[in-house]
C-alpha atoms as one frame of an Amber mdcrd trajectory, in Angstrom:
protein
  28.446  -0.454 -21.176  26.090  -0.251 -24.185  26.212   2.846 -26.365  22.551
   3.383 -25.731  23.188   3.188 -22.011  26.088   5.627 -22.304  23.949   8.101
 -24.216  21.108   7.726 -21.753  23.483   8.007 -18.811  25.231  11.126 -20.140
  21.990  12.840 -21.002  20.550  11.731 -17.675  23.471  13.252 -15.777  23.252
  16.467 -17.779  19.486  16.549 -17.413  19.767  15.767 -13.704  22.157  18.665
 -13.163  19.896  20.921 -15.212  16.873  19.671 -13.272  18.673  20.305  -9.987
  19.544  23.774 -11.272  15.938  24.405 -12.282  14.547  23.069  -9.031  17.089
  25.068  -7.024  16.231  28.251  -8.906  12.523  27.541  -8.511  12.907  26.874
  -4.790  15.138  29.937  -4.465  12.608  32.190  -6.190   9.811  30.736  -4.087
  11.811  31.344  -0.924  12.633  34.877  -2.064   8.978  35.452  -2.830   8.051
  34.063   0.583  10.633  36.259   2.317   9.458  39.326   0.389   5.955  38.652
   1.616   7.325  38.240   5.110   9.310  41.425   4.669   6.100  43.166   3.690
   4.416  41.626   6.725   7.205  42.735   9.076   7.058  46.246   7.627   3.295
  46.306   8.167   3.690  45.074  11.743   6.395  47.666  12.421   4.156  50.394
  10.998   1.196  49.229  13.095   3.423  49.104  16.185   4.381  52.752  15.594
   0.719  53.663  15.126  -0.080  51.838  18.356   2.488  53.929  20.218   1.202
  57.116  18.554  -2.370  56.510  19.697  -1.123  55.541  23.146   0.770  58.859
  23.330  -2.273  60.849  22.183  -4.400  59.111  24.789  -2.065  59.882  27.699
  -0.963  63.330  26.522  -4.286  64.833  25.484  -6.681  62.664  27.461  -8.574
  61.773  24.284 -10.227  58.540  25.307 -11.382  57.864  21.740  -7.764  56.925
  21.131  -8.285  53.879  23.403 -10.434  52.290  20.706  -7.653  52.842  18.188
  -5.166  51.212  20.577  -7.422  48.135  20.904  -7.872  48.047  17.122  -4.131
  48.018  16.408  -3.488  45.403  19.098  -6.183  43.210  17.512  -4.749  43.741
  14.020  -1.223  42.887  15.163  -2.442  39.761  16.993  -4.408  38.742  13.911
  -1.358  39.091  11.647   0.755  37.030  14.040  -1.870  34.300  14.330  -2.371
  34.169  10.554   1.336  33.921   9.711   2.759  31.968  12.660   2.198  28.512
  11.021   4.286  29.576   8.004   7.089  31.133  10.075   7.499  28.854  13.064
  11.282  29.278  12.968  11.047  33.058  13.523  11.328  33.622  17.298  10.586
  37.349  17.013   6.960  36.602  16.126   6.448  34.670  19.352   8.194  37.420
  21.340   6.022  40.090  19.723   2.891  38.057  20.425   3.925  37.697  24.086
   4.653  41.425  24.420   1.288  42.303  22.888  -0.428  40.073  25.447   1.396
  41.907  28.232   0.580  45.269  26.657  -3.105  44.386  26.283  -3.282  43.249
  29.906  -1.659  46.465  31.209  -3.707  48.707  28.928  -6.970  47.012  29.913
  -6.079  47.438  33.598  -5.297  51.166  33.063  -8.569  51.681  31.159 -10.509
  49.958  33.913  -8.864  52.135  36.599  -9.352  55.216  34.388 -13.056  54.545
  33.958 -13.454  54.089  37.716 -11.495  57.297  38.466 -13.455  59.335  35.896
 -16.770  58.239  37.397 -15.438  59.177  40.834 -14.379  62.620  39.564 -17.873
  63.258  38.165 -19.362  62.445  41.528 -16.852  64.721  43.341 -17.529  67.494
  40.823 -21.250  67.316  41.581 -20.624  67.297  45.339 -18.042  70.129  45.293
 -19.279  72.584  42.685 -16.886  75.311  43.932 -13.917  73.096  42.817 -15.432
  71.915  39.548 -12.698  73.616  37.504 -10.085  71.699  39.545 -11.742  68.323
  38.888 -12.127  69.205  35.207  -8.408  69.957  35.007  -7.531  66.762  36.845
  -9.820  64.716  34.515  -7.965  65.949  31.439  -4.399  65.533  32.776  -4.375
  62.610  35.292  -3.313  60.002  32.706  -0.192  61.924  31.680   0.473  63.442
  35.171  -1.087  61.119  37.737   1.222  62.164  40.637   0.507  65.875  40.130
  -3.206  65.093  40.023  -2.838  63.210  43.310  -1.227  66.304  44.944  -4.147
  68.485  43.793  -6.671  66.075  45.226  -4.876  66.091  48.551  -5.005  69.897
  48.630  -8.707  70.268  47.792 -10.178  67.188  49.511 -10.184  66.448  53.165
 -11.653  62.926  53.054 -11.287  59.894  50.757  -8.203  61.255  49.058  -5.953
  58.356  50.207  -7.869  55.761  48.145  -7.871  58.051  45.116  -4.154  58.713
  45.534  -3.557  54.945  45.564  -5.499  54.614  42.296  -3.471  57.405  40.691
  -0.193  55.872  41.941  -1.287  52.530  40.457  -2.134  54.247  37.164   1.312
  55.882  37.243   2.995  52.515  37.817   0.963  50.743  35.104   1.460  53.612
  32.667   5.241  53.506  33.090   5.161  49.728  32.648   2.901  50.057  29.570
   5.229  52.569  27.959   8.178  50.280  28.627   6.354  47.326  27.044   5.427
  49.564  24.110   9.079  50.406  23.590   9.908  46.695  23.752   7.228  46.038
  21.111   8.903  48.608  18.853  12.292  47.025  19.526  11.039  43.496  18.716
   9.301  44.726  15.538  12.566  46.380  14.442  14.491  43.158  15.192  11.875
  41.195  13.231  12.275  43.534  10.270  16.056  43.237  10.469  15.928  39.440
  10.742  13.631  39.151   7.732  15.895  41.356   5.623  18.939  39.252   6.571
  17.060  36.027   5.704  16.049  37.423   2.306  19.638  38.502   1.554  20.961
  35.024   2.525  18.461  33.269   0.266  19.294  35.539  -2.674  22.994  34.885
  -2.077  22.493  31.083  -1.971  20.375  31.135  -5.153  23.038  33.153  -6.957
  25.859  30.794  -5.913  23.776  27.768  -6.980  23.242  29.192 -10.472  26.938
  30.097 -10.886  28.014  26.562  -9.832  25.449  24.302 -11.517  25.163  26.095
 -14.864  28.870  25.690 -15.849  28.871  22.158 -14.409  25.912  21.188 -16.608
  27.610  22.614 -19.724  30.946  20.900 -18.911  29.258  17.544 -18.332  27.479
  17.731 -21.678  30.710  18.539 -23.594  32.712  15.735 -21.926  29.918  13.205
 -22.455  29.623  14.145 -26.135  33.381  13.649 -26.683  33.523  10.287 -24.866
  30.443   8.886 -26.591  31.571   9.984 -30.089  34.938   8.250 -29.628  33.204
   5.125 -28.309  30.836   5.058 -31.304  33.756   5.108 -33.792  35.486   2.199
 -32.048  32.307   0.136 -31.869  31.580   0.710 -35.574  35.025  -0.620 -36.544
  34.447  -3.766 -34.472  31.041  -4.194 -36.087  32.575  -3.984 -39.603  35.048
  -6.776 -38.806  32.279  -8.960 -37.425  30.156  -8.461 -40.565  33.133  -9.451
 -42.728  33.463 -12.757 -40.812  29.751 -13.505 -41.156  29.894 -12.753 -44.937
  32.450 -15.575 -45.382  29.884 -18.092 -44.124  31.542 -18.724 -40.784  28.549
 -19.109 -38.464  30.392 -20.979 -35.733  30.180 -19.443 -32.235  32.523 -16.500
 -31.751  34.587 -16.137 -28.574  33.318 -13.293 -26.374  35.425 -11.347 -23.944
  33.702 -11.019 -20.569  34.975  -7.426 -20.365  33.071  -6.325 -23.480  29.493
  -5.146 -22.997  28.697  -3.147 -26.135  26.274  -3.534 -29.054  28.778  -5.602
 -31.083  29.115  -8.031 -28.228  25.335  -8.200 -28.023  25.151  -8.982 -31.764
  27.737 -11.775 -31.454  25.866 -13.132 -28.463  22.639 -13.220 -30.465  24.393
 -15.081 -33.294  25.856 -17.626 -30.862  22.443 -18.061 -29.263  20.949 -18.657
 -32.697  23.444 -21.456 -33.367  22.717 -22.991 -29.995  18.958 -22.702 -30.625
  19.301 -24.548 -33.932  21.162 -27.367 -32.218  18.598 -27.468 -29.392  15.716
 -27.452 -31.864  17.156 -30.548 -33.538  17.440 -32.231 -30.152  13.832 -31.301
 -29.340  12.646 -32.709 -32.663  14.289 -36.020 -31.806  12.623 -35.945 -28.376
   9.238 -35.152 -29.954   9.632 -38.162 -32.235  10.303 -40.296 -29.185   7.257
 -38.839 -27.403   5.089 -39.478 -30.461   6.302 -43.054 -30.573   5.607 -43.399
 -26.855   2.115 -41.895 -27.321   1.362 -44.445 -30.016   2.461 -47.210 -27.692
   0.271 -45.778 -24.914  -2.653 -45.609 -27.315  -2.172 -49.265 -28.132  -1.879
 -50.085 -24.440  -5.006 -48.000 -23.768  -6.942 -49.911 -26.386  -5.702 -53.208
 -24.952  -6.498 -52.100 -21.372  -9.946 -50.951 -22.454 -10.674 -54.312 -24.056
  -9.422 -56.258 -21.064 -11.387 -54.028 -18.682 -14.579 -54.590 -20.674 -13.972
 -58.328 -20.655 -13.285 -58.341 -16.915 -16.242 -56.150 -16.013 -19.012 -58.717
 -16.528 -17.250 -61.613 -14.700 -16.412 -59.267 -11.854 -20.040 -58.173 -11.576
 -21.106 -61.822 -11.443 -18.499 -62.639  -8.793 -19.518 -59.594  -6.751 -23.255
 -60.411  -6.976 -22.600 -64.069  -6.149 -20.517 -63.093  -3.121 -23.303 -60.762
  -1.956 -25.850 -63.614  -2.249 -23.517 -65.960  -0.338 -23.022 -63.394   2.432
 -26.811 -63.146   2.854 -27.237 -66.969   2.895 -24.552 -67.553   5.514 -26.054
 -68.298   8.926 -24.581 -68.053  12.363 -23.931 -71.811  12.465 -21.591 -71.718
   9.473 -17.865 -71.900  10.251 -16.030 -68.594  10.699 -13.591 -69.487   7.927
 -16.471 -69.510   5.420 -17.674 -66.115   6.631 -14.148 -64.629   6.365 -13.650
 -66.108   2.918 -16.910 -64.650   1.602 -16.111 -61.234   3.104 -12.646 -61.346
   1.534 -14.180 -62.259  -1.841 -16.546 -59.283  -1.535 -13.832 -56.776  -0.603
 -11.374 -57.981  -3.248 -14.086 -58.069  -5.918 -15.094 -54.533  -4.962 -11.440
 -53.414  -5.149 -10.898 -54.968  -8.568 -14.247 -53.573  -9.683 -13.073 -50.068
  -8.719  -9.805 -50.655 -10.582 -11.679 -51.716 -13.706 -14.001 -48.709 -13.409
 -11.022 -46.356 -13.181  -9.415 -48.005 -16.212 -12.635 -47.630 -18.196 -13.053
 -43.999 -17.132  -9.462 -43.237 -18.067  -9.542 -44.882 -21.510 -12.988 -43.963
 -22.810 -12.740 -40.120 -22.245 -16.470 -39.656 -22.369 -17.578 -36.122 -23.250
 -19.630 -34.391 -20.518 -23.398 -34.115 -20.864 -23.922 -30.509 -19.829 -27.008
 -29.445 -17.914 -27.778 -27.086 -15.029 -26.715 -28.721 -11.760 -26.487 -27.622
  -8.130 -22.787 -27.677  -7.163 -23.591 -27.745  -3.432 -25.772 -30.839  -3.937
 -23.074 -32.629  -5.979 -20.461 -32.096  -3.246 -22.768 -33.264  -0.446 -23.842
 -36.338  -2.449 -20.224 -37.259  -3.250 -19.363 -37.186   0.452 -22.442 -39.305
   1.265 -21.381 -41.882  -1.337 -17.901 -41.980   0.168 -19.399 -42.528   3.633
 -20.924 -45.796   2.374 -17.526 -47.331   1.589 -15.187 -45.594   4.080 -15.059
 -44.958   7.822 -15.609 -41.199   8.250 -16.189 -41.161  12.002 -12.982 -39.179
  12.628 -13.507 -36.748   9.744 -15.002 -33.283  10.307 -16.680 -32.334   7.042
 -17.498 -28.651   6.570 -19.013 -27.140   3.427 -19.209 -23.338   3.220 -20.696
 -21.498   0.256 -21.257 -17.812  -0.464 -24.685 -18.742  -1.885 -27.293 -21.329
  -0.772 -27.375 -22.787  -4.293 -24.607 -22.481  -6.889 -25.967 -23.480 -10.309
 -23.497 -24.281 -13.123 -23.635 -26.075 -16.464 -21.843 -29.422 -16.010 -22.086
 -33.235 -16.095 -23.511 -34.272 -12.722 -22.008 -37.785 -12.698 -18.528 -36.750
 -13.815 -18.291 -33.879 -11.313 -19.498 -36.168  -8.540 -16.670 -38.559  -9.481
 -14.196 -35.659  -9.310 -15.139 -34.738  -5.748 -15.456 -38.407  -4.715 -11.824
 -38.979  -5.769 -10.592 -35.771  -4.111 -12.420 -36.586  -0.853 -11.125 -40.158
  -0.945  -7.519 -38.967  -1.323  -7.979 -36.443   1.483  -9.336 -39.103   3.846
  -6.463 -41.456   2.979  -4.066 -38.619   3.926  -5.800 -38.230   7.343  -5.350
 -41.705   8.862  -5.885 -40.385  12.391  -8.773 -38.108  11.414  -8.902 -34.415
  10.684 -10.801 -31.607   8.984 -12.103 -31.687   5.424 -13.078 -28.102   4.546
 -14.876 -27.288   1.288 -15.298 -23.644   0.261 -17.353 -22.474  -2.745 -16.750
 -18.955  -4.081 -18.835 -17.494  -6.916 -17.152 -14.932  -9.149 -17.985 -13.208
 -12.431 -18.620 -16.075 -14.851 -16.722 -18.683 -12.804 -17.024 -20.748  -9.633
 -14.058 -21.816  -7.478 -14.121 -24.824  -5.137 -11.367 -25.295  -2.548 -10.927
 -28.797  -1.066  -8.601 -28.523   1.932  -7.530 -31.288   4.325  -5.314 -31.410
   7.392  -3.471 -34.545   6.368   0.176 -35.404   5.795   0.668 -33.111   2.813
   2.974 -33.768  -0.134   6.545 -32.934  -1.108   7.409 -30.791  -4.127   8.624
 -33.858  -6.039   5.281 -35.629  -5.585   3.300 -32.474  -6.485   4.973 -32.374
  -9.907   3.648 -35.847 -10.837   0.284 -36.268  -9.079  -1.800 -35.737 -12.242
   0.247 -38.198 -14.338  -1.477 -41.528 -15.180  -0.508 -44.531 -13.030   1.466
 -42.367 -10.580   0.569 -43.229  -6.983   2.043 -43.148  -3.490  -0.466 -45.661
  -2.116   0.333 -49.338  -1.689  -2.912 -50.428  -3.370  -3.563 -47.372  -5.559
  -3.951 -47.405  -9.341  -2.627 -43.895  -9.967  -5.658 -43.016 -12.088  -7.870
 -41.106  -9.645  -6.271 -37.665 -10.025  -5.670 -38.234 -13.755  -9.420 -38.769
 -14.153 -10.074 -35.649 -12.046  -7.697 -33.613 -14.226  -9.259 -34.841 -17.485
 -12.834 -34.220 -16.303 -12.007 -30.679 -15.165 -10.284 -29.932 -18.481 -13.246
 -31.321 -20.474 -15.472 -28.923 -18.492 -13.262 -26.000 -19.545 -11.898 -25.501
 -16.016  -8.552 -25.538 -14.228  -7.225 -27.379 -11.186  -4.265 -26.465  -8.998
  -2.862 -27.752  -5.716  -0.911 -26.300  -2.816   0.590 -28.594  -0.231   3.154
 -28.638   2.531   4.418 -31.742   4.264   2.796 -32.136   7.664   0.279 -29.318
   7.069  -2.195 -30.770   4.581  -3.167 -30.045   0.986  -5.587 -27.708  -0.807
  -6.972 -28.455  -4.269  -8.598 -25.510  -6.084 -10.966 -26.180  -8.996 -12.202
 -23.279 -11.129 -15.145 -23.978 -13.459 -17.102 -21.750 -15.857 -20.693 -21.156
 -14.800 -22.001 -21.835 -18.311 -20.855 -24.283 -20.977 -18.619 -22.702 -23.614
 -17.899 -19.505 -21.605
């Protein structure tokens, strides 16, 4: 392992332990803070529960019905605290229990208050009807909540009619009051359990945080000391090896040094760099020899190009004459002429046209004419190229589709040369789709550039063929010249653009041409 890596690793381990310590302490303090807040909350809820019971006692003992409002207030406050803090303390079952008990308490208390209100109104009516017993009804009205059964006995003694229904109400109040007091005691019990649970949780968290500090802090210190000792010893050993290596280099021995596969330190890296330098020098000499060969080959190709250009120029005029003469003959032939004459003339026309195309490709390849830039409509060029191809090829089985993000895409280019580019690409695509298929053209305008995708559903090409398709005179066709895609490549480059191709055997090919919208951009 490299010294740098050892240093980084040791400091990383020490830092990681320290970071874990810091994060643990931070989390511990946050948890303690959270539990202290919860402890404060539980203490508040326990205090409010006691206040709730106190107001309940005052209500039943002294018959002070203003205390009912205080009971409702404390129930509402307790419910509000539970609702506000339940999302943060979902794992505290006492909160849910307390909330459930408060619901039961509120239901019982509301039922008692409803029965109390009804009974008080009934007492007022009885007091008005039986003025001689008004003191009795006044006494009953102030004590029936705390002593409902005794109040029922008094009613039975002073009333001769209707007392059974009132006795039932008082018995029901007695039953609900006993139940309410029991639920109240349960609320106090749950609040005490909640307070106890919170205190235990806080103590556990403090204990865990303390143990974490006592474990990780010494571990971090020990790791740093051990790492420092190991690294310092490793540095001394590496420096000695480096001194020996420098002594060998100072003697002028630059031959490759043997390297042990077990060594992976800085000295080994230095020796490796020296060995690579020696290998690079040898490779550079080999590349220079290859460049000389390529230069010699380029000179030969230039001579061949000049010769081919001259021959093509010399052949061009005779070929034009032969082609024109064959066209005149084909027009002069009548139906009465023998079929062999007709076939011969047609063969002369087709072969002359083929050779004429070959000569044109040779001329285009050798002359490298610079583009004449002007504003042209790319959509129009593509459509016109396909129309020109339709004049010399059978396109009945080809589905041609041109899609463009704009109705007109204007760029600065040479109209004739670009038309030749797309003519050659379309021609190759159609040759790849012998049984017909789809020829999809997509134009996409971007910032400063235009991309044209030419996709076919033909036979596709292998990876080996893809590597050579733009080389001059490379072809996979029986009668091809191998210059079509070379001309396409050169024209695109002279326009400042790029061309790429993706292909898969049996799934077709896609050529992508990217051109600048303006000349020189």
